[in-house]
Every structure is written in structure tokens, then in C-alpha cells.
C-alpha positions, 0 to 999 in steps of 0.5 A: 500500500502506498502513502498516497493510498493511505492518505486518501483513505484517511481523508475519506474517513476510513482507517488503513494500514500505513505505507511504512508498515505495509504489508503487515497485517498486525496493527501493533507492528505498524504502530511500532514501525511508524513510531520509530519512523516518527523518531527518525523524522520528527518534523515530518507531518506526513509521518504523523498522518501515517501514524494516526492512521496506524493508531486508528487501525489499532483501535487507539482513537485517542492516540490517533487524534493526538497524532493528528493534532501533532501533525498540525504543529509539524512541517506541512508536507505535500502528499499525493492521493491515488488520483494524483491530486496533491493534499497538504498534511495539515489539510488531511489532519484538519479534515480527519479531526473535524470528522471525529468531532462531527461523529462524537457530536452525534 
């Protein structure tokens, strides 16, 4: 699975296995991998977005929201969707957080 696909799915509101962890089917392994990548690239907003997706897949919603909020404080990375569209990591984080707020308000 590519980063492009993971970002597009996250924007659409579904949790997927992030690119750095693919093809692992173990959500905990994906989280561990991306936590390590995040330590290596601590300013990369795209990695924070992937980590949020991994947390979601592992059923760690609070950690996913924390990673999304953290992504907003990091470098705004340009990401690419499967259709070739460009999207900023801050835009992805804002959309995902807004979706979560809308779901909890119901």
C-alpha cells in the first residue's frame, strides 16, 4: 500500500494500514514501525498522518487524534492521493479531526 493510498483513505474517513508498515497485517507492528519512523523524522507531518492512521487501525482513537493534532504543529508536507491530486498534511489532519468531532457530536 502506498502513502498516497493511505492518505486518500484517511481523508475519506476510513482507517488503513500505513505505507511504512505495509504489508503487515498486525496493527501493533505498524504502530511500532511508524513510531520509530516518527523518531527518525520528527518534523515530518506526513509521518504523523500515517501514524494516526496506524493508531486508528489499532483501535487507539485517542492516540490517533493526538497524532493528528501533532501533525498540525509539524512541517506541512505535500502528499499525493491515488488520483494524483496533491493534498497538504495539515489539510488531511484538519479534515480527519473535524470528522471525529462531527461523529462524537452525534
